[in-house]
C-alpha positions in Angstrom: -12.8 55.8 6.1 -11.1 52.4 6.8 -7.7 52.1 8.6 -4.8 51.3 6.3 -3.7 47.7 6.5 0.0 48.7 7.1 -0.7 49.6 10.7 -3.6 47.3 11.8 -3.2 43.5 11.9 -5.7 41.8 9.7 -7.5 40.1 12.6 -7.8 43.4 14.5 -9.3 45.6 11.8 -12.8 45.2 13.1 -11.9 46.0 16.7 -9.8 49.0 15.6 -12.6 50.5 13.6 -14.9 49.9 16.5 -12.4 51.7 18.8 -12.2 54.7 16.5 -15.9 55.0 16.4 -16.2 54.7 20.2 -13.6 57.5 20.5 -15.5 59.8 18.1 -18.8 59.4 20.1 -17.3 59.4 23.6 -17.8 62.2 26.1 -15.3 62.4 28.9 -11.7 61.3 29.5 -10.6 58.9 26.8 -8.1 57.2 29.2 -11.0 55.1 30.5 -11.7 53.5 27.2 -10.4 50.0 26.5 -8.1 49.9 23.6 -7.6 46.9 21.2 -5.0 44.5 22.3 -2.4 45.3 19.6 -2.3 48.9 20.7 -1.6 48.2 24.4 1.8 48.9 26.0 3.3 46.6 28.7 4.7 49.8 30.3 3.1 51.8 33.1 2.9 55.6 32.9 5.0 55.9 36.0 8.0 54.8 33.9 7.6 57.9 31.6 9.2 60.1 34.3 12.6 58.6 33.3 12.5 60.4 29.9 13.5 63.6 31.6 17.1 62.4 32.3 18.2 59.8 29.8 21.1 62.2 29.0 22.4 62.8 32.5 25.4 64.9 31.2 23.0 67.4 29.7 20.8 67.3 32.8 23.6 68.5 35.1 25.5 70.8 32.6 23.7 74.0 33.7 24.9 73.7 37.3 28.5 74.0 36.1 28.1 77.1 33.9 29.3 80.3 35.6 27.6 82.7 33.2 23.8 83.1 33.9 22.9 83.7 30.3 24.7 80.5 29.2 23.2 78.6 32.1 19.7 79.5 30.8 20.8 78.4 27.4 22.1 75.0 28.8 18.7 74.5 30.5 16.9 75.1 27.2 19.2 72.7 25.3 18.7 70.0 27.9 14.9 70.5 27.8 14.9 70.2 24.0 17.0 67.1 24.2 14.3 65.4 26.3 11.5 65.8 23.8 12.6 62.9 21.5 12.7 60.5 24.5 9.4 61.8 26.0 7.3 61.8 22.8 9.0 59.9 20.0 11.2 57.0 21.4 8.2 54.6 22.1 6.8 54.8 18.6 10.3 54.2 17.1 10.8 51.2 19.3 7.4 49.6 19.1 6.3 50.8 15.6 3.7 53.1 17.0 2.6 54.8 20.2 0.9 52.4 22.5 -1.7 52.9 25.3 0.3 52.7 28.6 -0.9 50.9 31.7 -2.8 53.2 34.0 -0.9 53.3 37.3 -2.6 52.4 40.6 -2.4 54.6 43.7 0.9 54.3 45.4 2.7 52.7 42.4 6.4 53.3 42.4 9.1 53.3 39.7 12.7 53.7 41.0 16.0 53.6 39.3 19.3 55.3 38.7 21.7 56.4 36.0 25.3 55.7 36.8 27.9 58.0 35.2 31.7 58.3 35.5 33.4 59.9 38.5 32.8 63.4 37.2 29.1 62.9 36.5 28.2 60.8 39.5 24.9 59.0 40.0 21.5 60.4 39.0 18.5 58.9 40.8 14.8 58.7 39.9 11.8 58.4 42.1 8.4 58.3 40.4 5.1 57.7 42.4 1.5 57.6 41.5 0.2 60.2 44.0 -3.4 60.4 42.9 -5.8 58.0 41.2 -9.0 60.0 41.0 -7.9 62.2 39.2 -4.8 60.3 38.1 -1.4 62.1 38.6 2.2 61.0 38.7 4.9 62.9 40.7 8.6 62.5 40.2 12.0 63.6 41.5 15.3 63.3 39.7 18.4 64.1 41.7 22.2 64.3 41.1 23.7 65.0 44.5 27.3 65.4 43.1 26.2 68.4 41.1 23.4 69.5 43.3 20.7 69.3 40.6 17.1 68.4 41.3 14.1 68.1 39.0 10.8 67.6 40.5 7.3 67.8 39.1 4.0 66.1 38.5 1.6 65.7 35.6 -1.8 64.5 34.6 -3.4 64.1 31.2 -6.8 65.0 29.9 -7.7 63.4 26.6 -10.5 64.4 24.3 -11.4 63.9 20.6 -11.8 66.4 17.9 -10.9 64.7 14.6 -8.0 63.2 16.5 -7.0 62.5 20.1 -6.1 65.8 21.9 -4.1 65.5 25.1 -3.8 68.4 27.6 -0.9 67.9 30.0 -1.6 69.4 33.4 1.2 70.0 35.8 4.7 71.4 35.6 8.4 70.6 36.3 10.8 72.6 38.5 14.5 72.4 38.0 16.8 73.7 40.7 20.5 73.9 41.5 23.1 76.2 43.1 25.1 78.0 40.4 28.9 78.2 40.6 30.2 80.6 43.2 27.0 80.6 45.2 26.6 79.3 48.7 25.3 75.7 48.5 24.1 75.9 52.1 21.9 78.9 51.4 18.5 77.9 49.8 17.9 81.5 48.8 20.9 81.3 46.4 19.4 78.3 44.5 18.4 79.0 40.9 15.0 77.7 39.8 13.5 77.1 36.4 9.7 76.5 36.0 9.0 74.4 33.0 5.5 74.2 31.5 4.3 71.1 29.5 3.3 71.0 25.9 -0.1 70.0 24.6 -0.2 66.9 22.4 -2.2 65.4 19.7 -2.1 61.9 18.1 -1.2 61.7 14.4 -1.9 58.7 12.0 -4.6 57.4 14.3 -6.9 56.3 11.5 -4.0 54.1 10.0 -3.4 52.3 13.3 0.2 53.7 13.6 -0.3 56.5 16.0 2.5 58.9 17.0 2.7 62.0 19.1 2.9 65.6 17.8 3.4 68.6 20.0 1.1 71.7 20.0 1.1 75.3 21.0 4.0 76.4 23.2 5.8 76.0 26.4 7.9 78.3 28.6 10.9 77.9 30.8 11.0 80.8 33.3 14.1 81.3 35.5 14.6 83.0 38.8 17.7 84.6 37.3 15.6 86.7 34.9 15.7 84.6 31.7 12.8 83.2 29.7 12.7 80.6 27.0 9.6 80.2 24.8 9.2 77.2 22.5 6.6 77.1 19.8 5.7 73.8 18.2 4.3 73.0 14.8 4.1 69.8 12.7 3.7 68.8 9.1 0.7 70.4 7.5 -1.4 69.1 4.6 0.8 70.9 2.1 4.1 71.7 3.7 6.4 71.5 6.7 8.1 68.7 8.6 6.8 66.8 11.6 8.0 67.6 15.1 9.1 71.1 14.2 9.8 73.8 16.7 11.1 77.4 17.0 12.5 78.6 20.3 13.7 81.9 21.6 15.7 82.7 24.8 15.5 86.3 26.0 16.1 88.4 29.1 12.8 89.1 30.9 13.6 92.8 31.3 14.2 93.2 27.5 11.5 91.0 26.1 11.0 88.5 23.3 11.9 91.0 20.5 15.5 91.1 21.7 16.5 87.4 21.6 19.8 86.3 23.0 19.6 82.9 21.3 17.2 81.1 19.0 16.8 77.4 18.3 15.0 75.7 15.5 14.7 72.3 13.8 13.0 69.0 14.6 13.0 67.9 18.2 12.9 64.3 17.0 15.9 64.7 14.8 18.2 67.7 14.6 18.2 71.2 15.8 20.6 74.2 15.9 21.1 77.0 18.3 22.0 80.4 16.9 23.2 83.7 18.3 21.1 86.3 16.4 23.4 89.1 17.5 26.4 87.6 15.7 24.4 85.4 13.2 26.6 82.4 14.3 25.5 78.9 15.0 26.7 78.2 18.5 25.5 74.6 19.0 23.9 71.7 17.1 22.1 68.7 18.5 21.4 65.5 16.7 19.3 62.7 18.3 21.2 59.9 16.5 24.5 61.3 17.7 23.6 61.6 21.3 23.5 58.2 23.0 21.2 57.7 25.9 22.3 56.3 29.3 20.3 53.2 30.3 18.3 53.5 33.5 19.3 50.8 36.0 16.3 49.2 37.8 16.3 46.3 40.3 15.2 42.9 39.0 11.4 42.4 39.6 12.0 39.7 42.2 14.0 42.2 44.3 11.5 45.0 44.0 8.9 46.2 46.4 5.4 44.9 45.8 4.4 48.4 44.7 7.1 48.9 42.2 5.8 49.0 38.6 7.7 46.1 37.0 6.9 43.7 39.8 3.3 44.7 40.2 2.5 44.7 36.5 4.7 41.7 35.5 1.9 39.2 34.8 0.0 41.9 32.9 3.0 42.9 30.8 3.9 39.3 30.1 0.4 38.6 28.9 0.4 41.7 26.6 3.8 40.6 25.1 2.4 37.0 24.5 -0.8 38.4 23.1 -2.8 36.5 25.8 -5.5 38.9 26.6 -7.4 36.5 28.9 -4.3 36.4 31.1 -4.0 40.2 30.9 -7.6 40.6 32.0 -7.2 38.2 35.0 -3.9 39.8 36.1 -5.3 43.4 35.8 -8.4 42.3 37.7 -6.4 41.1 40.7 -4.7 44.5 41.0 -7.8 46.5 40.4 -9.9 44.5 42.9 -7.2 44.6 45.6 -7.1 48.4 45.2 -10.9 48.7 45.5 -10.7 46.7 48.7 -8.0 49.0 50.1 -10.0 52.1 49.2 -13.1 50.6 50.9 -11.2 49.9 54.1 -9.8 53.5 54.1 -13.3 54.9 53.8 -14.6 52.8 56.6 -11.7 53.8 58.8 -11.8 57.4 57.8 -8.2 57.6 56.7 -6.4 58.4 53.4 -3.6 56.6 51.6 -0.2 57.8 52.8 2.1 58.9 50.0 5.6 57.5 50.3 7.9 60.2 48.7 5.7 63.2 48.0 3.6 65.7 50.0 0.4 67.3 48.9 0.4 71.1 49.3 -2.3 73.7 49.0 -1.5 76.4 46.5 -1.4 78.9 49.4 1.6 76.9 50.9 3.9 77.4 47.9 7.0 79.5 48.4 7.2 83.1 47.2 9.8 82.4 44.5 7.7 79.8 42.9 4.7 82.1 42.9 6.8 84.8 41.2 7.8 82.3 38.5 4.3 81.1 38.1 3.1 84.6 37.3 5.7 84.9 34.5 4.8 81.5 33.0 2.1 80.7 30.5 0.1 78.8 33.1 -3.3 80.5 33.9 -3.5 78.4 37.0 -2.1 75.2 38.5 -5.5 73.4 38.1 -4.7 71.5 41.3 -8.2 70.0 41.3 -7.2 68.0 38.3 -4.0 66.6 39.8 -5.3 65.8 43.3 -3.3 68.8 44.7 0.1 70.4 44.3 2.8 67.8 44.8 6.3 68.3 46.2 9.1 65.9 46.8 10.0 65.1 50.5 13.8 64.5 50.6 13.7 63.1 54.1 11.5 60.2 52.9 14.3 59.1 50.5 17.0 58.6 53.1 18.2 55.0 53.3 15.7 53.8 50.7 15.0 50.2 50.7 11.9 48.0 50.4 9.3 47.6 51.7 8.2 51.1 51.0 4.6 50.8 52.2 3.3 49.5 55.5 0.7 46.8 55.2 -2.7 47.7 56.5 -5.5 45.4 57.6 -6.1 44.3 54.0 -2.4 43.8 53.3 -0.6 45.8 50.6 -3.4 45.3 48.1 -1.0 43.9 45.5 -1.0 40.1 45.0 2.1 38.6 46.7 
């Protein structure tokens, strides 16, 4: 089968067909394969953490809801609203899903969303905490409403007729509900969020886009569980990006739903109360404007911040100058190899700036209880370089430089 001309530039058909063949015969993690130039993205994977909070109002809404059942529903709505940004916005903007830049160890992506006086500021810290295996950790905080989302993820890609992507990791949303003591950590409410599996559609035509597989769960410390089942367009029927979700009380089970939600996460969905048969909410992507993330200009960024570190690479991709891309990538990769060599010689490890690595035995009891109720068989920490948790003390008075230079400098070309 030959790729359709609509998605692949004429001069790239041969390289695309060769890439498809190499995927089909490759054993191992597909992220190590070199993709044809026209499918490369100028954006690093560390930036993808921002997709969690491009609707800051929905992000903080649960913290202001006094009713625990409706809080759980607000969390579900917020999560569903993130799916379009996480898995669809890039293909809409660029024409198809592109292969992102693989972050280097210590890479940072920092920014903030500024809202009105009632909403306040929401901040983002994203850091590449592991390179072998690759893993990105993130923390998104709104101090005014006391909301924090932290998590980490890695991806394992394989091929079985198309590219299958298993996401490894989780997200943890926490806040103090209205009426509770904000100074008492035990009164914080937590929501453990598992990550969907993905597969790539329309690969053979050169216009790849993401589709979600299987299911995810949102398990709360307040006793509510949301289960989201994903399905896509089949050969004969259905619509792409389809889902069905159910919110229920843990003590009552899935067969007694409090709310259901269904539709297309990339377009429109509705939330229904099955007890009254009423539609209680509706969400449409094209009616919900995103808030732009504010990021410092590259010249004001730390050497380890994504857009400064990758600027020459990104510029080369946008120009279509792959020789320049290769040279610029080589500078970063060779500098990183030198840093790792020095660390091995001096018997030390890279110091993470904003996150700490924990052993699974060090996790708190509440998280362990949530984990047992989730759909995660294990944390698979060997595939993420550990379990990663945000260190709030490290983010006080943030300003570059964020990393101390060692004997080989920072490792990034100045």
